[in-house]
N, C-alpha and C positions, 0 to 999 in steps of 0.2 A: 512498577518499574521505576517510577520517579523516586520512591523511597529507597529502592535498592541502589540506584545511582547516587543518591545523596549519602547513603551509608558508606558506599565505596569512596566517595569524595572525602567524607569525614575521616575515614581510616587513613587515607593518603595524607591528609592534612596533619593528622596526629603523628604519622611516621616522619613527616617533614619537621614537625615541631620537636620530635625526639632528637633528630639530627642537629637541630639548632641548639638544643639543651646540651648535647654532648660537646659541641664546639664552645658554648659558653662556659661549661665546666672546665674545659682544657685551658681557656684563657684565664679564668678565675684562679685555677690551680697554679698557673705560671706566675701571675701577678702577686698572689698571696703566699707564695712559698717563703720559708724563713729567710729573712733578709731582703725580700723582694719589695718592690715599691708600693704594693697594695693597689686597691682600686682607685684611690684618689689621693695618695700620698704625694708630698712635694717632691719635685724632681730637681730642686736646686738646694744649695746649702744656705746657711744663715746670711751669707753675703751676696746671694743671688747667682752664684756660679753653678753650672750643671754638675750633678753628682758624677764622680769619675767611675764609680763601680756599677752604674746602671746604663744600659743601652737605651737612651732616651727616645730616639726615633722609633724603636721597636715597641717600647712601652706605650708611647702615644698612639701608635697604630693599633695596638691591641685594645687600648681603652676605647678608641673610636669604633673599632669593630664590635666590641662588647655593647656599646651604646646602640649601634645599629641592630644587633641581634635582639636586644631587649625590646626595641620598638617593634621589630618584625614579629617577635614572639607574642607580644601583647595583641597585635592585630590578628595573628593567626588564632590565638586563643579565643578572641571575640568571634571570629568566623566559625570556629568549632562549636562554641556555645550556641550560636544562632542555628546551625545545622541540627544540633541536638534538640533544640526546642521545636524545630519544624518536624523532626522525626517523631518526637513525642506527641505533638498535636495531631499528626496524621494517624496515630494509633488510638486516639481517644474515640469512644463510641459516638455515633452520630447524635448531635443535639446536646452533648455534654461539653463541659468546659473544665479547665484545670482548677483545682481547689483554690479558694480565695486565700491569698497570702497576706492580706491586709493585717496590720498590727503585728507582723512578724518580720519586719524589715531588718532586724538586727541579726537574723540568720542563726540564732542560738537554738531555736526550737524547730526541729525538722518535721514535726508531725503534719504540717501543711504542705510539705514539699512533694510535688509529683515525681521528683527524681529519686525519692527515698522509699516511699510507701508503694512501690510497684507490686501489684498483686498479679500473679501469673494468670493470664486469660487471653482470649483471642484478641483483645484490644489493648493489652498491656505490652510494654517493651520487653523483648527477650533479654536473656542474660547479658549478651554483648552490648545491647543498647544501654542497659543499666550501668555496665562498666564504663561506657563512654560518658554517661551523665555524671557519675560521682567521682571521676578520676581527673577532673580538670584542676591543676594546681593554681594557686593564687600568689605564691611567694616561693623564694628559694634561699637556701643558706649561702650567703656570700662571704661571711666571716665566721670563723670558729676557732676558739683559743684552745691550745693544748691543755690537757688535764682539766678542762672545764666540764661542768655537769652534762652539757650537750654532747661533748665528745665522748665522755665516759659512758653515756647511755646509748650511744650508737648513731647519733646524727653525723652526717658527713658533709663536707664542703660540696655544694652543688645540689644537694637534696632538694627536690621540689615538694613544697608543703601542700598537701591536699586537705588534711584535716589536723587541727591542733586542739586536742580536747574537744570542746563544743564549738570551736571556731571553724567555720567553713567559709567559702567565698561569699562576699557581700560588701556592705558598706562599713566604713570606720574600722578597717582591718587592723591598722596599727594599734589603736586604742584597745580593741578587743583582744588582740594577742597579748598585749602588755597586762591587761586585766586578768586574763586567763592564767598567766604565769604567776602573778602576784597572789591571786585568790587561792591557787593550789600550791603555794610554797610548802615544800616538804611532802607533797602528795604526788603519786605517780599519775601522769597524764598520758592517755593513749594518743599516739601520733601516727598519721598515715602519710608516707612520703612516696614520691615517684623517683626511683633511682635507675637510671639507664633503661627507662621505658617500662620498668616493672614496679608494681605497688608493693610497698613493704610496711608492715605494722611494727611500730616501736613503742616503747614506754619511756617517757622522759620525766624526770623529777626536778622541778625548779628548786634550787637550794643555794645557800650562801657558800662561797668558796673563797680562795685567796684573790681571785680576780674580780672584774666588774660584772654587775648584773647577776641574775639568778640562773642564767643558762650559759653565759659566756659565748654567745653567738649572736649573729644579726640576720634577720630575715629581710630580704629585698623584695618588695611587692612587685608583682608582674603587671 
């Protein structure tokens, strides 16, 4: 009964998080539209006067709301992760413990992850539990340039990054994401994103183009 209630709570939290993500995507889309102020662009000209073509109070309000949503999204994701770990622990056989993950802190090798090597049995998570465990995003696309490799390969503004090549949630994400792109320059990288609550599999190839970087987009960590 406790596990059932916790699962229901987790699903409700995920629905709430999806609603937050939709609102975040709307705000990002408005701020980052062509000619828009962007997420952190200057709202004054070189002489310090307010830009006449931008509704500054609205932009400030949207940026403030986006900051609030990001903080709430981070806290909600942490709560979901905690619930998932409790659900998984409750399904372990009596006297057993999760596989030792020591020496695997970089998150690149999934062989020791209890959330990946789930074997169907009376004590293993069912398919819905596994979906919950592996679909927690750790970043989202907040900037994407037109005609960039990321745009041409199917990434969209607001996509939630669940997996980028070998990079999943963990420590040193910025460095690992950069390294993954540089190491695989010219090679296709499998990417899993959450878009409007649904998981989508893409293939992105980091490569040189007329713009900056190998992808032409920016991942904002959650």
